[in-house]
C-alpha positions as CSV (number, residue, x, y, z in Angstrom):
1,X,90.0,-79.1,177.9
2,X,89.5,-79.5,181.7
3,X,92.5,-78.5,183.8
4,X,93.3,-79.1,187.4
5,X,92.9,-76.0,189.5
6,X,96.1,-75.0,191.3
7,X,94.1,-74.2,194.5
8,X,92.7,-77.7,194.5
9,X,96.1,-79.4,194.5
10,X,97.2,-77.0,197.3
11,X,94.1,-77.9,199.3
12,X,94.8,-81.6,198.9
13,X,98.4,-81.1,200.0
14,X,97.2,-79.6,203.3
15,X,94.6,-82.3,203.8
16,X,96.9,-85.3,203.7
17,X,97.7,-87.0,207.0
18,X,101.2,-86.6,208.5
19,X,103.8,-89.3,208.1
20,X,103.7,-92.0,210.7
21,X,107.4,-92.6,210.8
22,X,110.5,-90.3,210.4
23,X,112.9,-93.3,209.9
24,X,114.5,-92.5,206.5
25,X,111.2,-92.7,204.8
26,X,109.0,-89.9,203.6
27,X,110.7,-86.6,202.7
28,X,108.6,-84.0,204.6
29,X,109.9,-81.2,202.5
30,X,107.7,-82.6,199.6
31,X,104.0,-81.9,199.7
32,X,102.5,-82.6,203.1
33,X,104.5,-85.2,205.0
34,X,106.1,-86.3,201.8
35,X,102.8,-86.9,199.9
36,X,101.0,-85.2,197.1
37,X,97.5,-85.9,195.7
38,X,96.2,-84.8,192.3
39,X,92.6,-85.2,191.2
40,X,91.8,-87.1,188.0
41,X,90.8,-85.2,184.9
42,X,88.0,-87.7,184.2
43,X,86.4,-90.7,185.9
44,X,88.6,-93.8,185.9
45,X,87.3,-96.5,183.6
46,X,86.7,-100.1,184.5
47,X,89.6,-102.4,185.3
48,X,91.8,-103.0,182.2
49,X,90.7,-99.8,180.5
50,X,93.3,-97.4,181.8
51,X,93.1,-94.3,179.5
52,X,92.4,-91.9,182.3
53,X,94.5,-93.6,185.0
54,X,97.8,-93.9,183.0
55,X,100.8,-92.2,184.6
56,X,104.4,-91.6,183.4
57,X,107.0,-89.5,185.2
58,X,110.3,-87.8,184.6
59,X,112.6,-85.4,186.4
60,X,114.1,-82.1,185.1
61,X,117.8,-81.3,185.4
62,X,117.0,-79.1,188.4
63,X,115.0,-81.8,190.2
64,X,111.4,-80.9,189.4
65,X,108.9,-83.7,189.0
66,X,107.1,-84.0,185.6
67,X,104.0,-86.2,185.3
68,X,102.0,-87.2,182.3
69,X,98.6,-88.1,183.7
70,X,96.0,-89.9,181.7
71,X,96.1,-89.1,178.0
72,X,95.4,-85.4,178.4
73,X,97.8,-83.4,180.5
74,X,101.4,-82.8,181.6
75,X,102.1,-81.4,185.1
76,X,105.3,-80.0,186.5
77,X,105.9,-79.6,190.2
78,X,108.3,-77.5,192.2
79,X,110.8,-79.4,194.4
80,X,108.4,-78.8,197.4
81,X,105.6,-80.7,195.5
82,X,103.5,-77.6,194.7
83,X,102.5,-76.8,191.1
84,X,105.2,-74.9,189.2
85,X,103.7,-71.5,188.2
86,X,106.5,-70.9,185.7
87,X,105.1,-73.8,183.6
88,X,102.2,-72.5,181.6
89,X,101.1,-70.3,184.5
90,X,99.5,-73.0,186.7
91,X,101.9,-76.0,186.3
92,X,99.9,-77.8,183.7
93,X,99.5,-78.0,179.9
94,X,97.0,-79.9,177.8
95,X,98.5,-82.3,175.3
96,X,98.5,-80.9,171.8
97,X,96.4,-83.1,169.5
98,X,96.2,-82.9,165.8
99,X,92.6,-81.9,164.7
100,X,90.4,-85.0,164.1
101,X,93.0,-87.4,165.6
102,X,93.4,-89.1,169.0
103,X,96.8,-89.1,170.8
104,X,97.7,-92.2,172.8
105,X,100.7,-91.3,175.0
106,X,103.4,-93.9,175.7
107,X,105.7,-91.9,178.0
108,X,107.3,-88.6,179.0
109,X,111.0,-87.6,179.0
110,X,113.0,-84.4,179.7
111,X,116.1,-83.4,177.6
112,X,119.3,-81.8,178.7
113,X,117.8,-78.3,178.4
114,X,114.8,-79.1,180.6
115,X,112.3,-79.3,177.6
116,X,109.6,-81.9,178.1
117,X,108.9,-84.5,175.5
118,X,105.8,-86.6,175.2
119,X,105.9,-89.6,172.9
120,X,103.0,-91.7,171.6
121,X,100.8,-92.7,168.7
122,X,98.5,-90.4,166.7
123,X,95.4,-92.3,165.6
124,X,92.8,-91.1,163.1
125,X,89.1,-91.6,163.4
126,X,88.0,-95.2,163.5
127,X,86.6,-95.3,160.0
128,X,90.0,-94.3,158.7
129,X,92.1,-96.4,161.1
130,X,90.2,-99.6,160.5
131,X,88.4,-99.2,157.1
132,X,87.6,-102.9,156.6
133,X,88.6,-105.2,153.7
134,X,86.5,-103.4,151.1
135,X,88.3,-100.1,151.6
136,X,91.9,-99.1,151.0
137,X,92.6,-95.6,152.2
138,X,95.2,-93.5,150.5
139,X,97.1,-90.5,151.8
140,X,98.5,-90.1,155.3
141,X,99.7,-93.0,157.4
142,X,96.7,-94.4,159.4
143,X,98.7,-94.2,162.6
144,X,101.8,-92.1,163.3
145,X,104.7,-92.1,165.7
146,X,104.4,-88.7,167.4
147,X,106.7,-86.6,169.7
148,X,105.5,-83.3,171.2
149,X,108.1,-81.0,172.8
150,X,107.4,-78.2,175.2
151,X,109.7,-75.4,176.2
152,X,110.5,-74.8,179.9
153,X,107.7,-72.3,180.1
154,X,105.1,-74.9,178.9
155,X,104.6,-73.5,175.4
156,X,105.1,-75.7,172.3
157,X,108.6,-75.6,170.9
158,X,108.4,-73.9,167.4
159,X,111.9,-75.2,166.5
160,X,110.7,-78.8,166.8
161,X,108.8,-80.7,164.1
162,X,105.7,-78.7,162.9
163,X,105.1,-76.1,165.6
164,X,106.3,-78.4,168.4
165,X,104.8,-81.7,167.1
166,X,106.8,-84.2,165.1
167,X,105.1,-87.1,163.4
168,X,106.5,-89.9,161.2
169,X,105.9,-93.5,160.1
170,X,109.7,-94.0,159.8
171,X,108.9,-95.1,156.2
172,X,108.2,-98.5,157.4
173,X,106.6,-100.8,154.8
174,X,102.9,-101.3,154.6
175,X,101.4,-104.4,156.1
176,X,101.6,-107.5,154.0
177,X,98.6,-109.7,153.0
178,X,97.3,-112.9,154.6
179,X,97.0,-114.4,151.2
180,X,96.9,-113.5,147.5
181,X,93.2,-113.1,147.7
182,X,93.2,-110.7,150.6
183,X,92.4,-107.0,150.2
184,X,95.0,-104.7,151.7
185,X,93.6,-102.6,154.6
186,X,96.4,-100.0,154.7
187,X,98.7,-98.4,152.2
188,X,101.2,-97.3,154.9
189,X,102.7,-98.7,158.1
190,X,100.5,-99.1,161.1
191,X,102.6,-97.9,164.0
192,X,102.1,-98.2,167.7
193,X,104.6,-96.4,170.0
194,X,105.2,-98.1,173.4
195,X,108.3,-96.4,174.9
196,X,110.2,-93.1,174.8
197,X,113.6,-91.9,175.9
198,X,115.9,-89.0,174.9
199,X,119.6,-89.1,174.3
200,X,122.2,-86.7,175.9
201,X,122.2,-85.0,172.4
202,X,118.5,-84.3,172.8
203,X,117.5,-86.9,170.2
204,X,114.1,-88.5,170.9
205,X,114.1,-92.3,170.6
206,X,110.9,-94.3,170.2
207,X,110.3,-98.0,170.5
208,X,107.1,-99.9,169.5
209,X,105.5,-102.2,167.0
210,X,104.3,-101.9,163.4
211,X,102.0,-104.2,161.5
212,X,103.5,-106.7,159.1
213,X,100.2,-108.4,158.3
214,X,96.9,-106.7,158.5
215,X,93.8,-108.3,157.0
216,X,90.2,-108.9,158.2
217,X,91.1,-112.2,160.0
218,X,94.8,-111.9,160.9
219,X,97.4,-109.5,162.4
220,X,101.1,-109.8,163.1
221,X,103.8,-107.2,163.9
222,X,107.5,-106.6,164.2
223,X,109.2,-104.3,166.7
224,X,111.0,-101.1,165.8
225,X,113.3,-98.5,167.4
226,X,113.5,-95.2,165.7
227,X,115.4,-92.0,166.4
228,X,114.6,-88.3,165.6
229,X,117.2,-85.6,165.6
230,X,117.0,-82.6,168.0
231,X,114.8,-80.7,165.4
232,X,112.2,-83.5,165.1
233,X,113.3,-84.9,161.8
234,X,114.0,-88.6,161.3
235,X,117.7,-89.2,162.0
236,X,119.0,-90.9,158.9
237,X,122.3,-91.7,160.5
238,X,120.6,-94.1,162.9
239,X,120.4,-97.8,161.9
240,X,118.8,-98.0,158.5
241,X,117.5,-94.6,157.5
242,X,116.5,-93.8,161.0
243,X,114.9,-97.0,162.2
244,X,115.9,-100.5,163.4
245,X,113.4,-103.2,162.7
246,X,113.3,-106.2,165.0
247,X,111.6,-109.4,163.9
248,X,112.5,-111.2,167.1
249,X,111.3,-108.8,169.8
250,X,108.0,-108.0,168.2
251,X,106.4,-106.2,171.1
252,X,109.0,-103.9,172.8
253,X,107.8,-102.6,176.2
254,X,110.9,-101.0,177.9
255,X,113.5,-98.7,176.5
256,X,116.6,-97.4,178.5
257,X,120.1,-96.0,177.8
258,X,123.4,-97.0,179.1
259,X,126.1,-94.6,180.2
260,X,127.9,-95.3,176.8
261,X,124.8,-94.5,174.8
262,X,123.7,-98.0,174.0
263,X,119.9,-98.5,173.8
264,X,118.5,-101.5,175.7
265,X,115.0,-102.7,175.2
266,X,112.9,-105.7,176.1
267,X,109.7,-107.3,175.1
268,X,107.7,-110.4,174.3
269,X,108.6,-112.5,171.3
270,X,106.3,-114.2,168.9
271,X,106.8,-117.1,166.4
272,X,107.3,-116.2,162.8
273,X,103.8,-115.8,161.2
274,X,102.7,-118.7,159.2
275,X,99.3,-118.3,157.5
276,X,97.1,-116.5,160.0
277,X,97.8,-115.9,163.7
278,X,95.5,-114.6,166.4
279,X,95.9,-111.0,167.6
280,X,97.9,-110.2,170.7
281,X,101.0,-111.9,172.4
282,X,101.7,-115.3,171.0
283,X,104.0,-116.4,173.9
284,X,105.3,-115.3,177.3
285,X,108.9,-115.7,176.1
286,X,110.9,-112.6,175.6
287,X,114.3,-111.1,174.9
288,X,116.6,-108.3,175.9
289,X,118.2,-106.3,173.0
290,X,121.2,-104.0,172.9
291,X,121.7,-101.4,170.1
292,X,124.8,-99.4,169.7
293,X,124.5,-95.6,169.5
294,X,124.6,-96.1,165.7
295,X,121.4,-98.2,165.9
296,X,123.2,-101.5,164.9
297,X,123.0,-104.6,167.1
298,X,125.8,-104.8,169.7
299,X,127.1,-108.3,169.0
300,X,129.2,-108.1,172.2
301,X,125.8,-108.6,174.0
302,X,124.8,-112.3,173.8
303,X,126.8,-112.8,170.5
304,X,123.9,-111.3,168.4
305,X,122.8,-108.3,170.3
306,X,120.0,-110.2,172.1
307,X,119.6,-112.4,175.2
308,X,116.4,-114.4,175.7
309,X,114.4,-114.5,179.0
310,X,112.0,-117.4,178.5
311,X,108.7,-117.7,180.5
312,X,108.9,-114.3,182.0
313,X,107.6,-110.7,181.4
314,X,109.7,-107.7,182.1
315,X,108.1,-104.8,184.1
316,X,111.2,-102.7,184.7
317,X,114.5,-102.2,183.1
318,X,117.6,-100.1,184.0
319,X,121.3,-99.9,183.3
320,X,123.8,-99.2,186.1
321,X,126.9,-97.0,185.9
322,X,129.0,-100.1,184.9
323,X,126.8,-100.9,182.0
324,X,125.1,-103.9,183.6
325,X,121.5,-104.5,182.7
326,X,119.0,-104.8,185.6
327,X,115.5,-106.1,185.1
328,X,112.4,-106.7,187.2
329,X,110.5,-109.7,185.8
330,X,107.5,-111.9,186.6
331,X,108.5,-115.5,186.0
332,X,105.9,-118.1,185.2
333,X,105.7,-121.8,185.2
334,X,106.0,-123.3,181.8
335,X,103.2,-125.7,182.7
336,X,100.9,-123.1,184.1
337,X,101.7,-119.7,182.4
338,X,98.4,-118.2,183.5
339,X,99.2,-118.7,187.2
340,X,100.5,-116.1,189.5
341,X,104.2,-115.5,188.9
342,X,107.2,-115.1,191.2
343,X,109.0,-111.7,190.9
344,X,112.6,-111.9,189.9
345,X,115.4,-109.3,189.7
346,X,118.1,-110.1,187.2
347,X,121.4,-108.5,186.5
348,X,123.4,-109.1,183.3
349,X,127.0,-108.2,182.6
350,X,127.7,-106.1,179.5
351,X,128.3,-109.3,177.6
352,X,124.8,-110.5,178.4
353,X,125.9,-113.2,180.7
354,X,124.4,-113.5,184.2
355,X,126.3,-111.5,186.8
356,X,127.7,-114.1,189.3
357,X,128.3,-111.3,191.9
358,X,124.5,-110.7,192.0
359,X,122.2,-113.0,194.0
360,X,122.3,-116.6,192.8
361,X,123.7,-116.9,189.3
362,X,122.7,-113.3,188.5
363,X,119.2,-113.4,190.0
364,X,117.4,-112.8,193.2
365,X,113.7,-113.3,194.1
366,X,112.1,-110.7,196.3
367,X,109.6,-112.1,198.8
368,X,106.6,-110.8,196.9
369,X,104.2,-112.5,194.4
370,X,102.4,-110.4,191.9
371,X,99.0,-111.8,191.2
372,X,96.6,-111.1,188.4
373,X,95.1,-108.1,190.2
374,X,98.7,-106.6,190.6
375,X,97.6,-105.2,194.0
376,X,100.5,-106.7,195.9
377,X,104.1,-106.8,194.6
378,X,106.5,-104.7,192.6
379,X,105.7,-103.1,189.2
380,X,108.8,-101.1,188.4
381,X,112.4,-100.4,189.4
382,X,115.1,-97.7,189.4
383,X,118.8,-97.4,190.3
384,X,120.4,-94.9,192.6
385,X,123.9,-93.3,192.2
386,X,125.5,-96.2,194.1
387,X,123.8,-98.8,191.8
388,X,121.4,-99.9,194.6
389,X,118.1,-101.2,193.3
390,X,114.8,-99.7,194.2
391,X,111.7,-101.8,193.6
392,X,108.3,-100.0,193.7
393,X,104.8,-101.3,193.7
394,X,101.9,-101.9,196.1
395,X,101.0,-103.7,199.3
396,X,99.1,-103.6,202.5
397,X,100.2,-101.0,205.0
398,X,100.4,-101.5,208.7
399,X,96.8,-100.2,209.0
400,X,95.5,-102.6,206.4
401,X,95.0,-100.2,203.5
402,X,96.6,-100.8,200.1
403,X,99.4,-98.2,199.5
404,X,102.8,-97.7,198.0
405,X,105.5,-100.3,198.7
406,X,109.2,-99.6,198.2
407,X,112.1,-102.0,198.7
408,X,115.9,-101.4,198.3
409,X,118.4,-104.1,197.4
410,X,122.2,-103.7,197.8
411,X,124.6,-104.1,194.9
412,X,124.8,-107.9,195.5
413,X,121.1,-108.4,195.4
414,X,120.5,-108.7,199.1
415,X,117.8,-106.7,201.0
416,X,119.3,-103.4,202.3
417,X,118.0,-103.5,205.9
418,X,119.4,-100.0,206.6
419,X,116.6,-98.7,204.4
420,X,113.2,-97.9,205.9
421,X,111.9,-100.8,208.1
422,X,114.2,-103.7,207.4
423,X,114.6,-102.8,203.8
424,X,111.0,-101.9,203.0
425,X,108.8,-98.8,203.2
426,X,105.0,-98.8,203.0
427,X,103.0,-95.6,202.6
428,X,99.3,-95.3,202.8
429,X,97.0,-92.5,201.7
430,X,94.1,-93.1,204.1
431,X,92.2,-96.2,205.1
432,X,89.6,-96.0,202.4
433,X,92.0,-95.2,199.6
434,X,93.7,-97.8,197.4
435,X,96.9,-97.2,195.4
436,X,100.1,-98.8,194.1
437,X,103.2,-97.3,192.7
438,X,103.5,-97.7,188.9
439,X,106.4,-95.3,188.4
440,X,109.6,-94.6,190.3
441,X,112.4,-92.2,189.5
442,X,115.4,-90.7,191.3
443,X,115.8,-87.0,191.9
444,X,119.3,-86.8,193.3
445,X,119.1,-90.0,195.4
446,X,115.6,-89.2,196.6
447,X,113.0,-91.7,195.2
448,X,109.7,-90.4,193.9
449,X,106.9,-92.9,193.6
450,X,103.7,-92.3,191.6
451,X,100.5,-94.2,190.9
452,X,96.8,-93.9,190.4
453,X,94.6,-93.8,193.5
454,X,90.9,-94.8,194.0
455,X,88.5,-94.5,196.9
456,X,90.1,-91.4,198.4
457,X,87.6,-89.1,200.2
458,X,90.0,-86.3,199.7
459,X,89.6,-86.3,195.9
460,X,86.6,-85.3,193.8
461,X,85.0,-88.6,192.8
462,X,87.6,-90.5,194.9
463,X,90.0,-91.0,192.0
464,X,93.3,-89.3,191.0
465,X,97.1,-89.7,191.3
466,X,99.3,-90.0,194.3
467,X,103.0,-89.2,194.7
468,X,105.4,-89.7,197.5
469,X,109.1,-88.7,197.9
470,X,111.6,-90.5,200.2
471,X,115.0,-89.6,201.6
472,X,118.0,-91.7,200.6
């Protein structure tokens, strides 16, 4: 497996241009002028095929940045932005993959002991994963929910799962049949993991979808949230035998925890399958859901444990110190759902009601429109220790290049003009380079943005990953 040479990351650190402004923006103790570049492991695919350009980030208890890049490698950086030599010798590990199977990562997390967890889906070869109507495979689940745990030195944790890798189908039922004449394609659940978090007790939690109907001409799914214990076994004390099934939020995309241990998630909803439905999202309506630490719905939230968000898609989700749910959404027109959408930040009280102290009836609309190319606008959010909201994404810098964009809102939803330049910060990585932030996290109260980058003359092939850290 190809690995990123440490010397190459260090050379790229030295090659970056200095920061153009010292006004509360880039943290110059990180990388070079607050920036770090990492080369891609493989060429980036065409637009919409993001296997090599995926990025997920997390932070260790002592403030080190952890990055899952593409579908192959986990990196850990020192607080100064250099590769951490105490992690596998050069700051990187290749993702452990079961022989003969493909691993599709969904996210990375760090537990209370600093161990790194990577969650995703383990997929068998195509002839097993999609055998066709004339075949019905037996034996192992075609796809499996998978969590990999690494010790702080970068080695697989032998006390977790099977040699550091835990796999399960959560004993979800096999897909149903389109009709009595259909031939079953699978004998076990078809699982796709879409989000990962870890509890304060070091229990991994996964959210995703599983097939309820799978036939040659039709596919439908329900959502699920499942929990493992700290040893990698299914936690039978959570929900019903370790998994909560959601027939309303069929496609969970976000998963976060509240200070009290509740699990919040959001996702698109689909109508109840009748006959055969087409693959993919069936609507642009969605819901927020709240599970108690036991895995049961929190009926204090919206009366049923769910609150709908019609005609919108959620890009970011967070819970503040008072248990209020904050979301970044793209709202569409009901008449023209395919049109560019207006970005919206919403805050809900613990009851699920709009927070009247935030914006206008619980919502505010940043002055940024996210088009179909997603080059301009905000893609994710995070909260600092004072419950201020950080929105991260992309936009044109003062020199005309496409770079990172960061905005901070105060606790009432208004632009915090004490931050950066009138509430915004834009960071470029060279005139020829194009990037946008797809991840944001807080280390202390320092925001770290990350995203894929293309067209950079400082990277082999022009492609890779960019990071920037900012002072509070």
